[in-house]
Each structure stands twice: as C-alpha cells, then as structure tokens.
C-alpha positions as CSV (number, residue, x, y, z in Angstrom):
1,M,0.0,0.0,0.0
2,R,1.4,3.3,-1.0
3,H,1.8,5.6,1.9
4,K,1.7,9.4,1.5
5,I,2.5,12.1,3.9
6,L,0.3,15.0,3.7
7,F,1.4,18.5,4.7
8,L,-0.7,21.6,5.2
9,I,0.3,24.4,2.9
10,F,1.6,27.3,4.8
11,G,3.3,30.5,4.0
12,Y,5.4,33.0,5.8
13,I,4.8,36.6,6.4
14,Q,7.2,38.8,4.6
15,F,8.4,41.1,7.2
16,S,8.5,44.8,6.5
17,W,11.1,46.6,8.7
18,T,10.2,50.4,8.4
19,Q,12.9,51.7,10.9
20,T,16.4,50.9,11.8
21,H,18.0,51.1,15.3
22,N,21.8,50.9,15.1
23,I,23.2,49.5,18.3
24,L,26.1,52.0,18.2
25,D,23.5,54.7,18.9
26,Y,22.7,53.1,22.2
27,G,26.3,52.9,23.4
28,A,27.5,49.6,22.0
29,K,31.2,49.3,21.5
30,P,33.2,46.7,19.5
31,E,35.7,46.3,22.3
32,S,36.8,43.0,23.8
33,D,36.5,44.2,27.4
34,F,33.1,45.9,27.0
35,I,29.9,44.0,27.6
36,N,27.1,45.2,25.2
37,T,24.1,43.5,26.8
38,S,22.4,46.6,28.1
39,A,23.0,48.6,25.0
40,I,21.7,46.0,22.6
41,N,18.7,45.2,24.7
42,E,17.9,48.9,24.9
43,A,17.9,49.1,21.1
44,I,15.6,46.0,20.9
45,N,13.2,47.3,23.5
46,E,12.9,50.8,21.9
47,C,12.5,49.3,18.4
48,H,9.7,47.1,19.8
49,S,8.0,49.9,21.7
50,Q,7.9,52.0,18.4
51,G,6.0,49.2,16.6
52,G,9.0,47.2,15.3
53,G,11.8,47.4,12.8
54,T,15.4,46.5,12.4
55,V,18.0,46.3,15.1
56,F,21.3,46.7,13.2
57,I,24.5,45.1,14.3
58,P,27.4,46.8,12.3
59,K,30.8,45.4,11.5
60,G,32.9,44.7,14.5
61,E,33.0,42.2,17.5
62,F,30.5,42.9,20.2
63,V,30.6,40.9,23.4
64,T,27.3,40.2,25.1
65,G,25.3,38.3,27.6
66,T,21.6,37.4,27.2
67,L,19.5,39.4,24.7
68,H,15.7,39.3,24.9
69,L,14.1,39.3,21.5
70,K,10.7,41.0,21.1
71,S,7.8,40.9,18.6
72,N,8.2,42.6,15.2
73,I,12.0,42.7,15.4
74,N,14.5,41.9,12.7
75,L,18.0,41.5,14.2
76,Y,20.3,42.2,11.3
77,L,24.0,41.4,11.3
78,E,26.0,43.2,8.7
79,K,28.7,41.2,6.9
80,G,31.7,41.4,9.3
81,A,29.5,41.8,12.4
82,K,30.0,39.3,15.2
83,L,28.1,38.8,18.4
84,I,30.3,37.1,20.9
85,G,29.0,35.4,24.1
86,S,30.5,36.7,27.3
87,S,33.1,34.5,29.0
88,D,31.4,35.4,32.4
89,I,28.5,33.1,33.3
90,K,27.0,36.0,35.4
91,D,26.3,37.9,32.1
92,Y,23.6,35.2,31.2
93,D,20.1,35.3,32.7
94,V,18.7,32.2,34.4
95,M,15.9,30.4,32.9
96,P,12.5,30.7,34.7
97,D,11.8,28.0,37.2
98,G,10.2,25.1,35.5
99,Y,10.8,26.3,32.0
100,Y,13.6,23.9,31.2
101,Y,15.2,20.9,33.0
102,S,15.1,20.8,36.9
103,G,17.8,22.8,38.6
104,K,19.5,26.0,37.6
105,N,19.8,26.6,33.9
106,Y,21.1,29.6,32.1
107,M,19.9,31.2,29.0
108,G,22.3,31.7,26.1
109,I,22.8,34.7,23.8
110,F,19.2,35.0,22.6
111,F,16.0,34.3,24.5
112,A,12.3,34.9,23.5
113,N,9.0,33.7,24.7
114,D,5.4,34.4,23.5
115,I,6.4,36.7,20.5
116,I,5.3,37.2,16.9
117,N,7.2,38.2,13.7
118,V,10.9,37.9,14.7
119,S,13.8,37.5,12.3
120,L,17.6,37.0,12.5
121,S,19.2,37.7,9.2
122,G,22.3,39.2,7.5
123,K,25.8,37.9,6.8
124,G,27.2,38.0,10.3
125,T,28.3,35.5,13.0
126,V,27.0,34.6,16.4
127,D,29.8,32.9,18.5
128,G,28.7,31.2,21.7
129,R,32.4,30.7,22.9
130,G,31.3,27.3,24.4
131,T,34.9,26.0,24.4
132,L,35.8,28.6,27.1
133,F,33.4,26.8,29.5
134,M,35.0,23.3,28.9
135,K,37.8,21.8,30.9
136,Q,40.3,21.4,28.2
137,N,41.7,17.9,27.5
138,T,39.6,16.6,30.3
139,R,37.2,13.9,29.4
140,Y,33.6,13.6,30.9
141,A,33.5,10.2,32.4
142,P,30.0,8.5,32.1
143,S,28.7,6.0,34.6
144,I,31.1,3.2,35.3
145,S,28.2,0.8,36.0
146,E,27.3,0.6,32.3
147,R,30.4,-1.3,31.5
148,E,29.0,-4.3,33.3
149,F,26.9,-5.6,30.3
150,T,29.3,-4.6,27.5
151,R,31.4,-7.1,25.6
152,Q,34.6,-5.5,26.8
153,K,33.6,-5.2,30.4
154,E,36.3,-3.2,32.4
155,E,38.2,-2.5,29.2
156,F,35.3,-0.7,27.6
157,R,35.8,2.8,28.8
158,D,38.9,5.0,28.6
159,T,38.8,7.7,31.2
160,I,42.4,8.7,30.6
161,L,42.7,9.6,26.9
162,L,40.4,12.2,25.5
163,E,39.8,10.2,22.3
164,D,36.5,11.6,20.8
165,G,35.6,13.3,24.0
166,P,33.2,14.6,25.2
167,L,34.9,17.3,27.3
168,K,34.0,17.9,30.9
169,F,32.5,21.2,32.2
170,I,31.4,22.7,35.5
171,E,28.7,25.1,34.3
172,R,28.0,26.8,31.0
173,P,25.5,29.2,29.3
174,G,22.4,27.7,27.6
175,H,21.4,27.4,24.0
176,I,22.7,30.2,21.7
177,L,19.1,30.8,20.7
178,T,15.9,29.8,22.5
179,I,12.6,30.9,21.0
180,S,9.3,29.4,22.4
181,N,5.6,30.0,21.8
182,A,6.3,32.2,18.8
183,E,4.7,32.7,15.4
184,N,6.3,33.8,12.2
185,V,10.0,33.2,12.8
186,S,12.7,33.6,10.2
187,I,16.4,32.7,10.6
188,K,18.5,33.1,7.5
189,N,22.2,33.3,6.4
190,I,23.7,33.5,9.9
191,L,26.8,31.6,11.0
192,F,26.4,30.1,14.5
193,T,29.6,28.9,16.0
194,D,31.0,27.2,19.2
195,S,27.7,26.7,21.0
196,P,28.0,25.8,24.7
197,K,24.7,23.8,24.5
198,W,22.1,23.3,21.9
199,T,22.5,25.9,19.1
200,L,19.0,26.7,18.0
201,R,15.9,25.6,20.0
202,I,12.6,26.4,18.5
203,G,9.8,25.2,20.9
204,G,6.0,25.4,20.9
205,S,6.0,27.7,17.8
206,K,4.5,27.8,14.3
207,N,5.4,29.1,10.9
208,V,9.1,28.9,11.1
209,N,11.6,29.2,8.3
210,I,15.3,28.5,8.8
211,S,17.4,28.6,5.6
212,D,21.0,29.1,4.4
213,I,22.5,29.0,7.9
214,K,25.7,27.4,9.1
215,I,26.4,25.8,12.5
216,E,30.0,25.0,13.3
217,N,30.4,23.8,16.8
218,N,33.2,22.2,18.7
219,I,32.4,18.6,18.2
220,L,34.0,17.6,21.6
221,I,31.3,19.7,23.6
222,P,28.5,17.5,24.8
223,N,24.8,18.5,24.1
224,S,25.9,21.0,21.5
225,D,23.0,20.1,19.3
226,G,22.3,21.8,16.0
227,I,18.7,22.7,15.0
228,H,16.3,21.4,17.6
229,I,12.6,21.8,16.7
230,T,10.4,20.8,19.6
231,S,6.5,20.6,19.7
232,S,6.3,23.1,16.8
233,S,4.3,23.1,13.5
234,N,4.7,24.4,10.0
235,V,8.5,24.5,9.9
236,T,11.0,24.3,7.1
237,V,14.7,23.9,7.4
238,T,16.6,24.2,4.1
239,N,20.0,24.6,2.5
240,S,21.9,24.5,5.8
241,N,25.2,22.9,7.1
242,V,25.5,21.7,10.6
243,I,28.5,20.4,12.6
244,A,27.3,19.5,16.0
245,G,28.8,17.9,19.1
246,D,25.5,15.9,19.5
247,D,22.4,15.4,17.4
248,A,22.4,17.6,14.4
249,L,18.8,17.9,13.0
250,I,16.1,17.2,15.7
251,V,12.4,16.9,16.1
252,T,11.1,16.2,19.6
253,G,7.8,16.4,21.5
254,F,9.1,18.1,24.7
255,I,6.7,20.6,26.4
256,S,8.0,24.1,25.7
257,G,7.6,27.4,27.5
258,Y,5.6,28.1,30.7
259,G,2.1,29.2,31.5
260,K,-0.6,30.5,29.1
261,T,0.7,32.2,25.9
262,K,-0.9,34.2,23.2
263,Y,1.3,33.0,20.4
264,G,2.7,29.7,19.1
265,N,1.5,26.2,18.5
266,Q,-1.2,25.9,21.1
267,S,-1.6,22.1,20.5
268,S,2.1,21.6,21.1
269,E,2.2,18.7,18.7
270,A,5.2,18.5,16.5
271,K,3.8,18.3,13.0
272,N,4.2,19.5,9.4
273,I,8.0,19.9,9.5
274,I,10.3,19.6,6.4
275,F,14.2,19.4,6.5
276,S,15.8,19.4,3.1
277,N,19.1,19.9,1.3
278,C,21.4,19.9,4.4
279,N,24.8,18.6,5.1
280,I,25.5,17.5,8.6
281,T,28.1,16.0,10.9
282,S,27.2,14.8,14.4
283,K,28.7,13.1,17.5
284,S,25.4,11.4,18.1
285,S,22.5,11.2,15.6
286,G,22.8,13.1,12.3
287,I,18.9,13.1,12.3
288,R,16.8,12.5,15.5
289,V,13.1,12.1,15.8
290,G,11.7,11.5,19.3
291,Y,11.8,12.1,23.0
292,G,9.2,14.1,24.9
293,E,5.5,13.6,25.8
294,K,3.8,15.3,22.8
295,P,2.9,13.5,19.5
296,I,5.1,13.8,16.5
297,S,3.6,13.4,13.0
298,N,4.0,14.4,9.3
299,I,7.7,15.0,9.2
300,I,9.9,14.9,6.1
301,F,13.7,14.7,5.8
302,K,15.0,14.7,2.2
303,N,18.2,15.2,0.3
304,I,20.6,15.1,3.2
305,N,24.2,14.1,3.5
306,I,25.5,12.8,6.8
307,T,29.2,12.4,7.3
308,D,31.5,11.2,10.1
309,S,28.6,10.8,12.6
310,N,28.1,8.3,15.3
311,R,24.6,7.5,14.2
312,G,22.8,8.3,10.9
313,I,19.1,8.4,11.5
314,G,17.5,7.8,14.9
315,V,13.7,7.4,15.8
316,F,13.2,7.0,19.5
317,S,10.0,6.5,21.6
318,R,10.5,6.8,25.3
319,D,7.8,9.0,26.9
320,K,4.3,8.0,25.7
321,S,4.7,10.2,22.6
322,S,3.3,8.6,19.4
323,I,5.5,9.0,16.4
324,N,3.6,8.6,13.1
325,K,4.1,9.5,9.4
326,I,7.7,10.2,9.1
327,K,9.5,10.0,5.7
328,F,13.3,9.9,5.1
329,S,14.3,10.0,1.4
330,N,17.5,10.5,-0.7
331,I,19.9,10.3,2.3
332,S,23.6,9.5,2.2
333,I,25.1,8.2,5.5
334,Q,28.7,7.8,6.3
335,N,29.1,7.1,10.0
336,R,31.7,5.4,12.3
337,L,32.0,4.1,15.8
338,H,33.1,6.9,18.2
339,S,34.7,6.4,21.6
340,D,32.3,6.0,24.4
341,G,30.6,8.9,26.2
342,W,28.4,9.5,23.1
343,W,25.1,7.6,22.8
344,G,25.0,5.4,19.8
345,K,27.2,2.7,18.2
346,S,27.4,3.6,14.5
347,E,24.0,2.5,13.5
348,P,23.0,3.9,10.0
349,I,19.4,3.7,11.2
350,H,18.2,3.2,14.7
351,I,14.5,2.8,15.6
352,S,13.6,1.8,19.2
353,A,10.6,1.9,21.6
354,I,11.6,1.2,25.1
355,Q,10.7,2.8,28.5
356,S,13.1,5.5,29.7
357,T,11.9,5.5,33.4
358,K,10.9,2.8,35.9
359,N,7.2,3.4,35.4
360,G,7.4,4.9,32.0
361,I,5.6,3.7,28.9
362,A,7.0,4.0,25.5
363,G,4.7,5.3,22.8
364,K,4.2,3.7,19.4
365,I,6.2,4.2,16.2
366,S,4.3,3.7,13.0
367,N,4.1,4.5,9.3
368,I,7.8,5.3,8.8
369,I,9.2,5.4,5.3
370,F,12.9,5.1,4.3
371,E,13.5,5.6,0.5
372,N,16.8,5.7,-1.3
373,I,19.2,5.4,1.6
374,K,22.9,4.7,1.0
375,A,25.0,4.0,4.1
376,N,28.6,3.1,4.9
377,S,29.0,2.1,8.6
378,E,30.8,0.1,11.2
379,S,27.6,-1.3,12.7
380,G,24.2,-2.4,11.5
381,I,20.6,-1.1,11.4
382,I,18.6,-1.7,14.6
383,I,14.8,-1.8,14.8
384,Y,14.0,-2.7,18.4
385,S,10.8,-2.9,20.4
386,E,11.0,-4.4,23.9
387,K,7.3,-5.1,23.7
388,D,5.6,-6.4,20.6
389,S,3.5,-4.1,18.4
390,K,5.1,-0.9,19.7
391,I,6.8,-0.5,16.2
392,S,4.6,-1.1,13.1
393,N,4.3,-0.3,9.4
394,I,7.9,0.3,8.6
395,N,8.7,0.6,4.8
396,I,12.2,0.5,3.5
397,K,12.8,1.0,-0.2
398,R,16.1,1.0,-2.1
399,L,18.6,0.5,0.7
400,K,22.3,0.0,0.2
401,I,24.4,-0.7,3.2
402,K,28.1,-1.6,3.6
403,I,29.6,-2.5,6.9
404,E,33.3,-2.7,7.8
405,E,35.2,-2.3,11.0
406,G,37.1,0.8,12.0
407,R,39.5,2.3,14.6
408,Y,37.4,1.6,17.6
409,S,35.6,-1.6,16.6
410,K,37.6,-3.9,19.0
411,K,37.5,-1.5,21.9
412,Y,33.9,-0.3,21.7
413,G,32.1,-2.4,19.1
414,G,30.0,-5.5,19.3
415,N,27.4,-3.8,21.6
416,F,23.8,-2.4,21.3
417,D,23.1,1.0,22.7
418,L,19.4,1.7,23.7
419,R,20.1,4.6,26.0
420,P,18.1,6.1,27.7
421,T,16.2,3.3,29.4
422,S,15.6,2.2,33.0
423,L,15.6,-1.5,32.1
424,K,18.7,-3.1,33.6
425,G,21.1,-4.5,31.1
426,K,19.3,-2.8,28.1
427,S,21.1,0.5,28.1
428,L,24.3,-0.6,26.7
429,F,24.9,-4.4,26.3
430,E,26.8,-7.0,24.4
431,H,25.2,-8.1,21.1
432,D,26.4,-9.6,17.8
433,I,26.2,-7.2,14.9
434,P,24.1,-8.2,11.9
435,A,23.6,-5.8,9.0
436,L,20.0,-5.5,9.9
437,Y,18.5,-6.5,13.3
438,V,14.7,-6.5,13.8
439,K,13.0,-7.3,17.1
440,G,9.3,-6.9,18.1
441,V,8.2,-5.3,15.0
442,Q,4.9,-5.8,13.1
443,D,4.2,-5.1,9.4
444,L,7.7,-4.5,7.9
445,K,8.4,-4.2,4.2
446,I,11.9,-4.1,2.8
447,D,12.2,-3.8,-1.0
448,N,15.4,-3.6,-3.1
449,V,18.0,-4.0,-0.4
450,I,21.7,-4.7,-0.9
451,V,24.0,-5.7,2.0
452,K,27.8,-5.7,1.5
453,W,30.6,-6.3,4.0
454,G,34.1,-4.8,3.9
455,K,37.1,-5.6,6.3
456,Q,36.0,-7.1,9.6
457,N,38.3,-9.1,11.8
458,N,36.0,-9.3,14.8
459,N,33.8,-12.3,15.1
460,F,30.8,-10.3,16.4
461,Y,29.8,-9.4,12.8
462,T,27.2,-12.0,11.8
463,H,24.1,-12.3,9.7
464,G,22.9,-10.1,6.9
465,L,19.4,-10.0,8.4
466,E,18.3,-11.2,11.8
467,M,14.7,-11.0,13.0
468,E,12.9,-12.2,16.1
469,N,9.5,-11.7,17.7
470,F,8.0,-10.4,14.5
471,E,4.8,-10.6,12.5
472,N,4.0,-10.0,8.9
473,I,7.3,-9.3,7.2
474,T,7.9,-9.0,3.4
475,I,11.4,-8.9,2.0
476,S,11.6,-8.5,-1.8
477,N,14.2,-7.9,-4.4
478,F,17.0,-8.7,-2.0
479,N,20.8,-9.3,-2.0
480,I,21.5,-10.1,1.6
481,S,24.7,-11.8,2.7
482,A,26.3,-12.7,6.0
483,A,29.6,-11.4,7.2
484,S,31.2,-14.8,6.9
485,K,30.4,-18.1,5.2
486,N,29.8,-19.9,8.5
487,K,26.8,-17.7,9.3
488,A,23.3,-17.7,7.7
489,D,22.5,-14.8,5.5
490,I,19.1,-14.5,7.1
491,K,18.1,-15.8,10.5
492,L,14.5,-15.8,11.7
493,T,13.4,-16.6,15.3
494,N,10.0,-16.7,17.0
495,G,8.0,-15.0,14.2
496,E,5.1,-15.6,11.8
497,K,3.8,-14.4,8.4
498,F,6.9,-13.8,6.4
499,K,7.6,-13.6,2.7
500,F,10.8,-13.6,0.6
501,L,10.3,-12.6,-3.0
502,N,12.9,-12.4,-5.8
503,D,16.2,-13.4,-4.4
504,R,18.8,-11.4,-6.1
505,S,21.9,-12.8,-4.4
506,P,24.4,-14.6,-6.5
507,N,22.9,-17.8,-7.9
508,Q,19.8,-17.1,-5.7
509,R,21.3,-19.1,-2.9
510,T,20.5,-17.0,0.2
511,K,21.0,-19.1,3.3
512,I,17.9,-18.7,5.5
513,I,17.3,-20.2,9.0
514,Y,13.5,-20.3,9.5
515,P,11.7,-20.2,12.9
516,K,11.4,-23.7,14.5
517,T,7.6,-23.5,14.3
518,Q,7.7,-23.5,10.5
C-alpha cells in the first residue's frame, strides 16, 4: 500500500522593517573588554515599543550576555558583524523555574517567549564561545556501571585519553538561541559557532523558516546540538550545514515554555515539518526524531548528506509520545563508531521503543518510510521494540548498506546502545552485529536491499538480516549476505507471516534459517 505524507500548505509573512536602530547609537562598543548586553537590549526594546523594525549590528565584534528578542523585530547582522558570548557566566540570565530541566539553567545569547514576527538575518556571525566553559583535555566520564553488560567489560571505557571526548564542564550558558511560543520566525544566512549547548531551540512555535545557515560547533562539547525543533508546527529547514557535538537535526515532543501564551503552536504537537538539502556531521544522531511527551507526525527529511557521525538516523519513543508518518528520502550516510561517552554505536538507522523511566511507557512508532538510503557504517541497522506491536508499518525501499570495522571496533564495538532506558542490562549491552537487526516489529516491508561487507576481523559481525518476535514481514528484491560463510545470510526466530520474494543474491542461494515452528 502506497503511503503518502500530507502537509498543510503554509506561508510566511514577509516582514517589513520600516525603521532601523543601530546598536552604536545606544552605546554599544566593538571592544573585547566591553559588555554590550544593556546597549543591545535597549535598542531591541525601543524598536519594539515603536511598533517594530530592524536592530542593526554593524561590522565589529560585540561581546554580550543574554539578549531578549521581542515581537516585530529583525535583528540584522551586517557582513563582518560578530556577536560574541561573554566569558562570564554571570552575564547570562537564568531560565524561569520550570521552564527547562530541573535545577539552575542559564539562557544563552538569545531568548524569547510568546512573541510574533521575529527574524535573524544578515551575513554576520554569532559565537557562543562554548569552548571557554569546557575543561580542556579533560574527558567527561560516564557511569562506570554501564560497563557491566558490554562485551569488553572493564576494558570498555577509557577515562584517561580524550579520544573523541566529550569534554568535561562545571557550568555553562544555555542554547545560543531559544525561541518558544512564537509565530512567524525567520532565521537566514547567519553563521552560528561554538555553541556551549544546543545551538537553535525552537519550541511550541508555528510558521518557522530556517534557511541558508551554518552551524560550526566544537564537536567535543556534549549536548551542542544543531537545529532542535520541539513541539512546533509548519516548519521548514533548508540549505543549511550543521556540525554538532551531539544530534544535528532534531524533532522532539518536549513541552515548551511556561504558563498560558498568546502565540505559538497551542496544540504543542510536533507536526508538518520539512528538513531538506542539508549537510551534517554529528557526534550522536545526524537526524533524530523522538523524546518528549507530545505526539510527532507528518515530518519529512530529504536530500541530506550525513558524514562522520556516530549514528545516521534515529527514531526514539521513550515518553508515551506517538511517532507517526515520518519519511526519510535521498539520504547518504557515512558514520563510524566513536569512543564512548556519546550515545550510539554507529547504526546507520536506529528505531527503538523502550521505556526510559521505571514506570514509563514508550509510545508507538508507526508509518515510517525510508526511501533511497545509502549507508557506509561500522555497525548495522537496529529496529528494536522491547514489547511487541510498539513498532509497526515500517517501509524501507532502495537501501544499500556496507559495513566494515574501524578504529574503535575492537574497543567499543559488538554492543547495542538503547540509552536512555531504565531496564537493567538494556542501556548498553553485548550483542552480535548483523547488518539489519529487527525485534518486536509488526508489518515490515523491505524492498530492493543490498548488503555488503568490507574488512572485519572481529567475530561479532554475523548475519545479513536477523529478526525475532516479528509478525507480517515481506522482503523483496534482496541481495543479503552474511559477514562470513559460516553464518546464515538471514536468521528468523519466533515470528510468523513472512515472505521472501525475488532473491537477487548470486545464484539465488541465500542461506535462511527459519523459525522452528515452520
């Protein structure tokens, strides 16, 4: 059955900026020892009070703390203009209680809530100076207890060498830009660099256009995500390049903002979102869909290149949120196994539904399409549901995957990574690596798949396809081979209703182990 994802047709208001407020007229100075927070906020406030217009950032380097964006404002950075985050944490405002995670959380350079008609544009740069808040050459050491279930046990983690990081920190500013409960948002042409945390967070908003931006973060900084769209609707992200020390392009269902608001996506459902024509590098997932309580639906990712990432595409259900009608098309994935500290184990595609807290309930993942995916990786695809029927109606068309070992395969490979989860032994645990692993899935179609293997000296590389606890599976036009001759190309366990159509392997001699009940 052909599956179509329907999007509402939406447009963006063309902002008309009738007056210009130059920050120099408010006392701003392009001097390294001068903090421009008050001067720039004064320009923003006066522009807003007069009905809106452009706040102009001229050429030069302007150090600042938190800037509060207002309705009907276009913040324009001239070519050669640079907003630089202060190195003093005291220059950043604290998030309202309950607005973000528990505990004390700082804002970053830009913050706005409950606004309409806001734009960041120009040819300038916003520098978060996140690296200043890191402990240089000091590795953040994750929980030692997670070693227990890995293949390598005590040899799994290296807390001495920095390897791929992540760096340790004491405290840091928040996202470079946080906009919540907003309508008609435009971000264009800006270079964002060295974010101390997420770079762009758009939450609870609608009618958002992000295009032609660059994000160049220090990839050793944990949580320095790229473009994070949460519980928002009618969003486009196009023609942008992202280098992030965590997930790069993200859609989540987190609750955003606080109290009642006049503007934004009042339903808080993440829906009608398109990412296209982007180049990304990530220390975690190049593309991530999932986390949060709110539903996620009608999302498209197309024409995207993912390079040197830990994971390629990730779809995660952890917090009751249903994830439905997501399409990934024309995506190139080149990922590798990174040293531990980062979630993920070099999966080109990872789909999982598993509880994240002791009493938590994972939502359902359904109607997911992958079309024309090319992947080179050091591990295999994982589709994993701890309970049957949590993942259904997955359609994979035209998939080419090649797997070969890399620098860290012996030290960190041969494990599955399902973090975060409260289930003991399921966060990070030893598991052989087939090219495709499927567990607890209903209604899966894979058409036109090619599996190839490169160099691999470790014996944990196994089958071309392994499935268990499944129902109603169709594999057609397939060329699926095992990592070695002593392994079955396809292994099926504890499942029913399966079809294999048109074996395209050499001599049509795919070795298949069927469930014992057959």
